[in-house]
VEXDREN-2710 file (C-alpha; in Angstrom, 1 decimal):
% VEXDREN-2710
k/r/px/py/pz
1/MET/-43.8/56.5/-49.9
2/SER/-43.4/55.1/-46.4
3/ASN/-46.2/52.5/-47.1
4/LYS/-44.3/51.2/-50.2
5/ILE/-41.1/50.9/-48.2
6/GLY/-43.0/49.0/-45.5
7/ARG/-44.4/46.6/-48.1
8/VAL/-41.0/46.0/-49.6
9/HIS/-39.4/45.2/-46.2
10/GLU/-42.4/43.0/-45.4
11/GLY/-41.8/41.1/-48.6
12/LYS/-38.1/40.7/-47.8
13/ARG/-39.0/39.3/-44.3
14/SER/-41.5/36.9/-45.8
15/PHE/-38.9/35.6/-48.2
16/ALA/-36.4/35.2/-45.4
17/HIS/-38.9/33.3/-43.3
18/VAL/-39.9/31.0/-46.2
19/GLY/-36.2/30.4/-47.1
20/ALA/-35.4/29.5/-43.5
21/GLU/-38.4/27.2/-43.3
22/VAL/-37.5/25.3/-46.5
23/MET/-33.8/25.0/-45.6
24/GLY/-34.6/24.0/-42.1
25/GLN/-36.9/21.2/-43.3
26/ALA/-34.3/20.0/-45.7
27/ALA/-31.7/20.0/-42.9
28/GLN/-34.0/17.9/-40.8
29/TYR/-34.4/15.3/-43.4
30/PHE/-30.7/15.1/-44.2
31/VAL/-29.8/14.9/-40.5
32/ALA/-32.3/12.1/-39.9
33/ALA/-30.9/10.2/-42.9
34/LEU/-27.3/10.7/-41.6
35/VAL/-28.1/9.6/-38.1
36/ILE/-30.1/6.6/-39.1
37/ALA/-27.3/5.5/-41.3
38/VAL/-24.9/5.7/-38.4
39/CYS/-27.3/3.9/-36.0
40/VAL/-27.9/1.0/-38.4
41/ILE/-24.7/0.5/-40.3
42/VAL/-22.0/1.1/-37.7
43/PRO/-23.4/-1.5/-35.1
44/LEU/-24.3/-4.1/-37.7
45/TYR/-21.6/-3.8/-40.4
46/ALA/-18.5/-6.0/-40.5
47/GLU/-16.3/-6.4/-43.5
48/ASP/-14.6/-9.8/-42.7
49/GLY/-16.1/-11.1/-39.5
50/TYR/-14.0/-10.2/-36.5
51/ASN/-10.9/-9.6/-38.5
52/GLN/-10.0/-5.9/-38.0
53/ILE/-13.7/-5.3/-37.1
54/GLY/-12.9/-2.1/-35.2
55/ASN/-11.2/-0.6/-38.2
56/ALA/-14.0/-1.7/-40.5
57/LYS/-16.6/0.0/-38.3
58/PHE/-14.6/3.2/-38.2
59/GLU/-14.1/3.2/-41.9
60/VAL/-17.8/2.9/-42.6
61/TYR/-18.5/5.6/-39.9
62/ARG/-16.0/7.9/-41.6
63/ALA/-17.5/7.3/-45.0
64/ILE/-21.0/8.1/-43.7
65/MET/-19.8/11.3/-42.1
66/ILE/-17.7/12.5/-45.0
67/THR/-20.7/11.8/-47.4
68/GLY/-23.3/13.5/-45.3
69/CYS/-21.7/16.3/-43.3
70/PRO/-20.7/18.7/-46.2
71/LEU/-24.3/18.7/-47.5
72/ILE/-25.8/19.3/-44.1
73/LEU/-23.2/22.1/-43.4
74/ILE/-24.1/23.9/-46.6
75/VAL/-27.9/23.6/-46.0
76/SER/-27.6/24.6/-42.4
77/ALA/-25.4/27.6/-43.3
78/ILE/-28.1/28.8/-45.8
79/TYR/-30.8/28.2/-43.1
80/PHE/-28.9/30.3/-40.5
81/ALA/-28.3/33.0/-43.1
82/PHE/-32.1/33.2/-43.8
83/ALA/-32.8/33.0/-40.1
84/MET/-30.6/35.9/-39.2
85/LYS/-32.0/37.9/-42.0
86/GLY/-35.5/37.2/-40.7
87/ASN/-34.5/38.1/-37.2
88/LYS/-35.2/34.6/-36.0
89/LYS/-34.1/33.9/-32.4
90/THR/-31.1/31.5/-32.0
91/ASP/-30.6/30.6/-28.4
92/VAL/-27.3/29.2/-27.1
93/SER/-27.4/26.8/-24.2
94/VAL/-24.7/26.1/-21.6
95/ILE/-24.2/22.7/-23.2
96/ASP/-23.7/24.4/-26.6
97/GLY/-21.0/26.6/-25.0
98/PHE/-19.1/23.6/-23.5
99/VAL/-19.3/21.7/-26.8
100/ALA/-17.9/24.7/-28.7
101/ALA/-15.2/25.2/-26.0
102/TYR/-14.3/21.5/-26.4
103/LEU/-13.9/21.9/-30.1
104/ILE/-11.7/25.0/-29.7
105/ALA/-9.6/23.3/-27.0
106/THR/-9.1/20.2/-29.2
107/CYS/-7.9/22.3/-32.1
108/VAL/-5.5/24.2/-29.7
109/SER/-4.2/20.8/-28.4
110/VAL/-3.2/19.9/-31.9
111/LEU/-1.0/23.0/-32.1
112/ALA/0.3/22.6/-28.6
113/GLY/1.2/18.9/-29.1
114/GLY/2.9/19.3/-32.4
115/PHE/2.0/15.8/-33.6
116/TYR/0.0/17.2/-36.6
117/GLN/-0.1/14.1/-38.8
118/ASP/-0.9/11.7/-35.9
119/ALA/-3.5/14.1/-34.5
120/LEU/-5.6/14.2/-37.8
121/TRP/-7.2/10.8/-37.5
122/GLY/-5.5/9.4/-34.3
123/TYR/-3.9/6.1/-33.6
124/TYR/-4.7/3.3/-36.0
125/GLY/-7.3/1.0/-34.5
126/TRP/-8.8/3.7/-32.3
127/ASN/-9.0/6.7/-34.7
128/MET/-10.1/9.2/-32.2
129/GLY/-8.1/12.1/-33.7
130/LEU/-9.1/15.7/-34.6
131/LEU/-11.5/14.8/-37.4
132/SER/-13.3/12.3/-35.3
133/GLN/-13.8/14.8/-32.5
134/VAL/-15.1/17.3/-35.1
135/SER/-17.6/14.7/-36.3
136/PHE/-18.9/14.2/-32.7
137/VAL/-19.3/17.9/-32.3
138/LEU/-21.1/18.2/-35.6
139/LEU/-23.5/15.3/-34.7
140/TYR/-24.4/17.2/-31.5
141/PHE/-25.0/20.5/-33.2
142/PHE/-26.9/19.0/-36.2
143/LEU/-29.3/17.1/-33.9
144/SER/-29.7/19.9/-31.4
145/ARG/-30.9/22.2/-34.2
146/PHE/-32.4/19.8/-36.7
147/GLY/-33.4/16.8/-34.7
148/LYS/-37.2/16.9/-35.5
149/TYR/-37.4/13.2/-36.3
150/TYR/-35.7/12.1/-33.1
151/ARG/-38.3/9.5/-32.3
152/ALA/-37.7/7.7/-35.6
153/MET/-34.0/7.9/-35.0
154/LEU/-34.1/6.5/-31.5
155/THR/-36.6/3.8/-32.5
156/ILE/-34.2/2.6/-35.3
157/LEU/-31.2/2.8/-33.0
158/CYS/-33.0/0.7/-30.4
159/GLY/-34.1/-1.7/-33.1
160/ALA/-30.5/-2.2/-34.3
161/ALA/-29.4/-2.6/-30.7
162/CYS/-32.0/-5.3/-30.2
163/ILE/-30.5/-7.2/-33.1
164/VAL/-27.0/-6.8/-31.5
165/TYR/-28.3/-7.9/-28.1
166/VAL/-30.0/-11.0/-29.5
167/ILE/-26.9/-12.2/-31.4
168/GLY/-24.8/-11.4/-28.3
169/ILE/-27.0/-13.7/-26.2
170/LEU/-27.0/-16.5/-28.7
171/HIS/-23.2/-16.2/-29.1
172/ARG/-22.7/-16.7/-25.4
173/LEU/-24.7/-19.9/-25.8
174/LEU/-22.4/-20.8/-28.7
175/ILE/-25.3/-20.4/-31.2
176/ASP/-23.9/-18.5/-34.2
177/PRO/-26.7/-17.3/-36.6
178/ILE/-24.4/-15.0/-38.5
179/GLY/-21.4/-17.3/-39.1
180/PHE/-18.8/-15.1/-37.3
181/TYR/-17.6/-18.0/-35.1
182/GLU/-16.6/-20.2/-38.0
183/GLY/-12.9/-21.2/-37.7
184/LEU/-12.4/-19.6/-34.2
185/GLU/-11.1/-21.4/-31.2
186/TYR/-13.2/-21.6/-28.0
187/PHE/-11.0/-19.0/-26.2
188/GLN/-11.6/-16.6/-29.1
189/LYS/-15.3/-17.2/-28.9
190/ALA/-15.2/-16.1/-25.3
191/GLN/-13.6/-12.8/-26.2
192/PHE/-15.8/-11.8/-29.2
193/LEU/-19.5/-11.6/-29.6
194/SER/-22.3/-10.3/-31.8
195/THR/-21.6/-7.9/-34.6
196/LEU/-19.4/-5.7/-32.4
197/GLY/-16.3/-7.8/-31.6
198/GLN/-14.3/-7.4/-28.4
199/ALA/-16.4/-7.7/-25.2
200/SER/-15.2/-4.4/-23.9
201/TRP/-16.3/-2.6/-27.1
202/TYR/-19.6/-4.5/-26.9
203/GLY/-20.0/-3.3/-23.3
204/SER/-19.5/0.3/-24.3
205/PHE/-22.3/0.2/-26.9
206/LEU/-24.5/-1.6/-24.4
207/ALA/-23.7/1.1/-21.7
208/VAL/-24.9/3.9/-24.0
209/THR/-27.9/2.2/-25.7
210/LEU/-29.5/0.1/-22.9
211/PRO/-30.6/3.1/-20.6
212/VAL/-32.7/4.5/-23.5
213/GLY/-34.9/1.4/-23.6
214/ILE/-35.1/1.2/-19.8
215/GLY/-36.3/4.8/-19.8
216/VAL/-39.1/4.0/-22.2
217/PHE/-40.2/1.0/-20.1
218/LEU/-40.2/3.1/-16.9
219/TYR/-42.0/6.2/-18.1
220/ALA/-44.0/5.5/-21.3
221/ASP/-47.8/5.8/-20.9
222/GLY/-48.7/3.9/-24.1
223/ARG/-49.1/0.1/-23.7
224/ALA/-47.3/-0.8/-26.9
225/TRP/-44.2/1.4/-26.0
226/ARG/-44.1/-0.1/-22.5
227/ILE/-44.1/-3.6/-23.9
228/PHE/-41.4/-2.7/-26.3
229/GLY/-39.4/-1.1/-23.5
230/CYS/-39.9/-4.2/-21.3
231/ILE/-38.6/-6.6/-24.1
232/TYR/-35.7/-4.3/-24.8
233/THR/-34.8/-4.1/-21.1
234/ILE/-34.9/-7.9/-20.7
235/LEU/-32.7/-8.5/-23.8
236/GLY/-30.3/-5.8/-22.6
237/PHE/-30.0/-7.3/-19.1
238/CYS/-29.6/-10.9/-20.5
239/THR/-26.7/-9.8/-22.7
240/LEU/-25.2/-7.6/-20.0
241/VAL/-24.9/-10.4/-17.5
242/THR/-23.1/-12.6/-20.0
243/GLN/-20.9/-10.1/-22.0
244/ASN/-18.4/-10.6/-19.1
245/SER/-17.0/-7.1/-18.6
246/ASP/-17.3/-5.8/-15.1
247/SER/-17.1/-2.2/-16.4
248/ALA/-20.6/-2.6/-17.8
249/TYR/-22.1/-3.1/-14.3
250/PHE/-20.6/0.2/-13.2
251/GLY/-22.3/1.9/-16.2
252/LEU/-25.6/0.3/-15.4
253/ALA/-25.2/1.3/-11.7
254/GLY/-24.8/4.9/-12.8
255/ALA/-27.9/4.7/-15.0
256/LEU/-30.0/3.0/-12.3
257/LEU/-29.1/5.7/-9.9
258/ILE/-30.4/8.4/-12.2
259/PHE/-33.6/6.4/-12.8
260/PHE/-34.0/5.9/-9.0
261/LEU/-33.7/9.7/-8.4
262/LEU/-36.3/10.4/-11.1
263/SER/-38.7/7.6/-10.1
264/VAL/-38.7/8.0/-6.3
265/CYS/-41.3/10.8/-6.5
266/GLY/-44.4/8.5/-6.9
267/ARG/-45.8/5.1/-6.3
268/GLU/-46.3/4.1/-10.0
269/THR/-42.8/5.1/-11.2
270/MET/-41.2/3.5/-8.1
271/CYS/-43.2/0.3/-8.7
272/ARG/-41.8/0.2/-12.3
273/PHE/-38.3/0.9/-11.1
274/MET/-38.4/-2.0/-8.6
275/GLY/-39.7/-4.1/-11.5
276/VAL/-36.6/-3.1/-13.5
277/LEU/-34.4/-4.3/-10.6
278/THR/-36.3/-7.5/-10.4
279/LEU/-35.8/-8.1/-14.1
280/PHE/-32.1/-7.4/-13.7
281/PHE/-31.5/-10.0/-11.0
282/ALA/-33.8/-12.5/-12.8
283/ALA/-31.7/-12.1/-16.0
284/GLY/-28.6/-13.2/-14.2
285/LYS/-30.2/-16.4/-12.9
286/LEU/-31.9/-17.1/-16.3
287/MET/-28.7/-16.8/-18.3
288/TYR/-26.8/-18.9/-15.8
289/TYR/-29.3/-21.8/-16.2
290/LEU/-29.3/-21.4/-20.0
291/LEU/-25.5/-21.7/-19.9
292/GLN/-25.8/-24.9/-17.9
293/ILE/-28.1/-26.3/-20.6
294/HIS/-25.9/-25.0/-23.5
295/PRO/-22.4/-24.5/-21.9
296/ASN/-19.7/-22.2/-23.1
297/PRO/-16.5/-24.0/-21.8
298/GLU/-14.0/-21.2/-22.2
299/LEU/-16.2/-18.5/-20.7
300/GLU/-14.7/-17.6/-17.3
301/PRO/-17.0/-15.2/-15.5
302/ASP/-15.5/-12.0/-14.1
303/PHE/-16.0/-11.1/-10.5
304/VAL/-19.4/-9.3/-10.7
305/THR/-20.7/-11.7/-13.4
306/LYS/-20.0/-14.6/-11.1
307/ILE/-21.9/-12.9/-8.3
308/MET/-24.9/-12.3/-10.7
309/TRP/-24.9/-16.0/-11.7
310/THR/-24.3/-18.0/-8.5
311/SER/-24.3/-15.8/-5.4
312/GLY/-27.0/-16.3/-2.8
313/LEU/-27.0/-12.5/-2.3
314/THR/-28.5/-11.9/-5.7
315/TRP/-31.3/-14.4/-4.9
316/VAL/-32.1/-12.4/-1.8
317/LEU/-32.1/-9.2/-3.8
318/PHE/-34.3/-10.7/-6.4
319/PHE/-37.0/-11.8/-4.0
320/LEU/-36.7/-8.5/-2.0
321/CYS/-37.2/-6.5/-5.2
322/LEU/-40.1/-8.7/-6.2
323/ALA/-41.7/-8.3/-2.8
324/VAL/-41.4/-4.5/-2.8
325/THR/-42.8/-4.4/-6.4
326/ALA/-45.8/-6.5/-5.3
327/VAL/-46.4/-4.2/-2.3
328/LEU/-46.2/-1.0/-4.3
329/TYR/-48.4/-2.5/-7.0
330/GLY/-51.0/-3.6/-4.5
331/MET/-51.2/-0.3/-2.6
332/GLY/-54.4/1.6/-2.8
333/GLN/-54.9/5.1/-4.2
334/LYS/-56.2/6.6/-1.0
335/GLU/-54.8/10.1/-0.2
336/PRO/-53.4/9.3/3.3
337/GLU/-51.5/6.3/2.0
338/LEU/-50.0/8.2/-1.0
339/ARG/-49.0/11.1/1.3
340/TYR/-47.2/8.7/3.7
341/LEU/-45.5/6.9/0.8
342/ALA/-44.3/10.2/-0.8
343/ALA/-42.8/11.3/2.5
344/LEU/-41.1/7.9/2.9
345/LEU/-39.7/7.9/-0.6
346/SER/-38.3/11.4/-0.1
347/LYS/-36.3/10.2/2.8
348/ILE/-35.2/7.1/1.0
349/ARG/-33.9/9.3/-1.9
350/TRP/-31.4/11.0/0.5
351/ILE/-30.5/7.8/2.3
352/VAL/-29.6/6.1/-1.0
353/LEU/-27.6/9.1/-2.2
354/LEU/-25.7/9.1/1.1
355/ALA/-25.2/5.4/0.9
356/VAL/-23.7/5.6/-2.6
357/PHE/-21.2/8.3/-1.6
358/VAL/-20.3/6.3/1.6
359/ALA/-19.9/3.1/-0.4
360/ILE/-17.6/4.7/-2.9
361/ALA/-15.5/6.4/-0.2
362/GLY/-15.5/3.1/1.7
363/VAL/-14.3/1.0/-1.2
364/VAL/-11.5/3.5/-2.0
365/ALA/-10.5/3.6/1.7
366/LEU/-10.4/-0.2/1.9
367/ILE/-8.3/-0.4/-1.3
368/VAL/-5.8/2.1/0.2
369/LEU/-5.7/0.4/3.6
370/GLN/-5.4/-3.1/2.1
371/THR/-2.6/-2.0/-0.2
372/ARG/-0.7/-0.4/2.6
373/GLY/-1.2/-3.4/5.0
374/LEU/-3.1/-1.3/7.6
375/LEU/-6.1/-3.5/8.0
376/PRO/-6.6/-6.2/10.7
377/GLU/-5.2/-9.5/9.6
378/ARG/-8.7/-11.2/9.6
379/VAL/-10.2/-8.5/7.3
380/ALA/-7.0/-8.4/5.1
381/ASP/-7.2/-12.1/4.5
382/ARG/-10.8/-11.9/3.4
383/LEU/-10.1/-9.0/1.0
384/ALA/-7.0/-10.7/-0.4
385/GLY/-9.2/-13.1/-2.4
386/ILE/-11.0/-10.2/-4.1
387/SER/-8.7/-8.7/-6.8
388/TYR/-10.4/-5.3/-6.8
389/PHE/-9.3/-4.6/-3.2
390/ASN/-5.7/-5.3/-3.9
391/TRP/-4.1/-2.4/-5.8
392/ASN/-1.0/-3.4/-7.9
393/ASP/0.2/-3.4/-11.5
394/SER/-2.3/-6.0/-12.5
395/TRP/-5.3/-4.4/-10.9
396/GLY/-8.3/-4.2/-13.2
397/ASN/-6.7/-6.2/-16.0
398/GLY/-3.5/-4.2/-15.9
399/ARG/-5.2/-0.8/-15.4
400/GLY/-3.3/-0.3/-12.1
401/ARG/0.0/0.0/-14.0
402/ILE/-1.5/2.0/-16.8
403/TRP/-3.1/4.5/-14.5
404/GLN/0.0/5.0/-12.4
405/PHE/2.1/5.5/-15.5
406/SER/-0.4/7.8/-17.1
407/ALA/-0.7/9.9/-14.0
408/LYS/3.2/10.1/-13.8
409/VAL/3.3/11.2/-17.5
410/PHE/0.8/14.0/-16.8
411/TRP/2.5/15.1/-13.7
412/GLU/5.9/15.4/-15.4
413/GLU/4.6/17.3/-18.5
414/LYS/5.6/20.8/-19.2
415/TRP/2.9/23.4/-18.4
416/ARG/2.1/23.9/-22.1
417/TYR/1.1/20.3/-22.3
418/LYS/-0.7/20.3/-18.9
419/LEU/-2.9/23.2/-20.0
420/PHE/-3.5/22.5/-23.7
421/GLY/-2.7/18.8/-24.1
422/VAL/-0.6/16.8/-26.6
423/GLY/-3.4/16.4/-29.2
424/PRO/-6.4/14.2/-29.7
425/ASP/-5.5/10.5/-29.6
426/CYS/-1.8/11.5/-29.5
427/PHE/-1.2/9.7/-26.2
428/SER/1.0/7.0/-27.9
429/SER/2.8/9.6/-30.0
430/TYR/3.8/11.6/-26.9
431/LEU/5.0/8.4/-25.2
432/ASN/7.1/7.4/-28.2
433/ALA/8.7/10.9/-28.2
434/TYR/9.4/11.2/-24.5
435/TYR/8.9/7.8/-22.7
436/SER/9.8/5.1/-25.3
437/ALA/12.5/3.4/-23.1
438/GLU/10.3/3.3/-20.0
439/GLU/7.3/2.2/-22.0
440/GLU/9.3/-0.7/-23.5
441/LEU/10.6/-1.7/-20.1
442/LEU/7.0/-1.9/-18.8
443/TRP/5.1/-3.4/-21.8
444/GLY/7.8/-4.7/-24.1
445/GLU/6.9/-4.5/-27.8
446/LYS/3.2/-3.7/-27.0
447/GLN/2.1/-0.1/-27.7
448/LEU/0.2/1.7/-24.9
449/THR/-2.4/3.6/-26.9
450/ASN/-4.4/5.4/-24.2
451/ALA/-4.8/5.6/-20.4
452/HIS/-7.8/3.2/-20.4
453/ASN/-9.7/5.8/-18.5
454/GLU/-11.4/8.4/-20.7
455/TRP/-11.1/11.2/-18.2
456/LEU/-7.4/10.7/-17.5
457/ASN/-6.9/10.2/-21.2
458/ILE/-8.6/13.5/-22.1
459/LEU/-6.5/15.2/-19.4
460/ILE/-3.3/14.2/-21.2
461/ASN/-4.6/14.6/-24.8
462/GLY/-6.7/17.7/-24.3
463/GLY/-5.0/19.3/-21.3
464/ILE/-6.7/20.8/-18.3
465/LEU/-8.7/23.2/-20.5
466/GLY/-9.9/20.5/-22.8
467/ALA/-10.7/18.1/-20.0
468/ALA/-12.7/20.8/-18.2
469/ALA/-14.7/21.5/-21.4
470/TYR/-15.3/17.9/-22.1
471/ILE/-16.5/17.0/-18.6
472/GLY/-18.6/20.1/-18.6
473/ILE/-20.5/18.8/-21.6
474/TYR/-21.7/15.7/-19.7
475/VAL/-22.3/17.4/-16.4
476/THR/-24.5/20.2/-17.9
477/ALA/-26.2/17.8/-20.2
478/VAL/-27.3/15.5/-17.4
479/ALA/-28.4/18.4/-15.2
480/ARG/-30.4/20.0/-18.1
481/PHE/-32.1/16.7/-19.1
482/MET/-33.0/15.7/-15.6
483/ARG/-34.4/19.2/-14.9
484/ASN/-36.7/18.8/-18.0
485/HIS/-37.4/15.1/-17.9
486/ARG/-41.1/15.6/-17.1
487/LYS/-41.6/17.4/-20.4
488/ASP/-40.5/14.3/-22.4
489/ILE/-39.9/10.8/-21.1
490/LEU/-36.9/10.3/-23.4
491/LEU/-34.8/12.9/-21.5
492/ALA/-34.7/10.6/-18.5
493/GLY/-33.2/7.7/-20.6
494/ILE/-30.7/10.1/-22.3
495/ALA/-29.6/11.5/-19.0
496/ALA/-29.1/8.0/-17.7
497/ALA/-27.2/7.0/-20.9
498/CYS/-24.8/10.0/-20.3
499/ILE/-24.1/8.9/-16.7
500/SER/-23.7/5.3/-17.8
501/TYR/-21.2/6.3/-20.5
502/MET/-19.2/8.4/-17.9
503/CYS/-19.1/5.5/-15.4
504/TYR/-18.3/2.8/-18.0
505/ASN/-15.5/4.9/-19.6
506/PHE/-13.9/5.5/-16.2
507/PHE/-12.4/2.1/-17.1
508/CYS/-12.4/2.4/-20.9
509/TYR/-12.0/5.0/-23.7
510/GLN/-13.5/6.8/-26.6
511/GLN/-14.2/4.6/-29.7
512/VAL/-16.5/4.4/-32.6
513/LEU/-19.1/2.1/-31.0
514/CYS/-19.9/4.4/-28.1
515/THR/-18.7/8.1/-28.4
516/PRO/-20.7/9.0/-31.6
517/PHE/-23.8/7.5/-30.0
518/VAL/-23.6/9.4/-26.8
519/PHE/-23.1/12.7/-28.8
520/ILE/-26.2/11.7/-30.9
521/LEU/-28.2/11.2/-27.7
522/MET/-27.0/14.5/-26.2
523/GLY/-27.9/16.3/-29.4
524/ILE/-31.4/14.8/-29.3
525/GLY/-31.7/15.7/-25.7
526/GLU/-30.8/19.3/-26.3
527/TYR/-33.2/19.4/-29.2
528/ILE/-36.0/18.1/-27.0
529/ALA/-35.2/20.5/-24.2
530/ARG/-35.1/23.5/-26.6
531/GLN/-38.4/22.6/-28.1
532/LYS/-40.1/22.0/-24.8
533/SER/-38.9/25.3/-23.4
534/GLU/-40.3/27.4/-26.3
END
């Protein structure tokens, strides 16, 4: 009798395992199809050129998600039902916990804020409401569990990004292969480029996607992949130094810091890293000379872009990086030399980290002292010509006024709003309800839609709890991916992309050309980390 019962239970377990395997495979295919559609269609689609291009991209993103998510949810629910019946282990990582906490906090913020209709899809033109936040969370969980075909997804994403980069480079040279510039004035051509539209939105896509290709170039062993990574990196740098948004340089700086920390452990990786820096400085000079041959008369370079194009300092850095690359490349493989180099690089790692923190603290201190008139006259006069050292309402293209006003709004909120927020993308709704007169006084008829700083914006929209969960996602993701980067080279690029996104969006905000893609990358990174740890 007991043998029969054992065979019955064995049969049931076998059926559960087979069911989980079939449903899991189906989910993997569906997730791959969904993500590939997002990675190709969203960056390249435009309904009517640059006319309402942001709304057009969001509408196509929404259509893809509404079409694909219900099917994947059903299939994945069946998979987990079979998996639980078959006693299959389902681990939960720290990142998973923060993503789930963020989803809960976002739902609570809708209830706390009370702007139910506005919170559903968010402010028109940005559309970062509740359902968009849910879609980001779903992308993460779909990929973290069913991201088997992540290499194909990332290859296609990078392929689409290459197309975007090439068109962006050509547009800066006033060469228009897609006809988007027809009928536009020169000043409009300076503001819009490629298939993405506004330069700041273009920069946000660049900040997320460029580090992935740099990571491939730095760490891939295969010759073909390294060549692809090199071409991708060159294209990315050439479009970065002409897209004309200083925020993109902050994003790249964050990514390069991550790559430096991961590359400083050996001669070969450090040699490649110095090669990347050499390409970056070379790209600035190359694009400057191309713009002299084929000028763009209305393109006024921002502060950092002008330095990249014409400053003698960048020439010095180019030749310095080139020389260090040559020295590292020419070093022998003898054990004493490698040991000495390893010890030297270990010290350099800490020196660079200390220098970064000192530089950030120094810049902040100079801004404060310059603003309060506490610097010596000679130093103050020099800094007066650099807008970033002079804090006022117009600082950072008006971010000075926006940040001060946003901080004031948060400080004056009731504790309910401070803790739980006013609702996703409900920043403008809250201002209309409580600060309409002051907002009109500061900006006239213009509507302030967000804080133009994602982390300050999430503090107001999601409250302290939502902001803590949201920031926790990125911090734990970067830590986990860096810790496991030796198991798969792609984790280094994904960690760098997360930091790049965080740095870039210190000056910008969530939108459809960056936030879905960073959640896609984090989902893929979590899938890789889970697979490698098994």
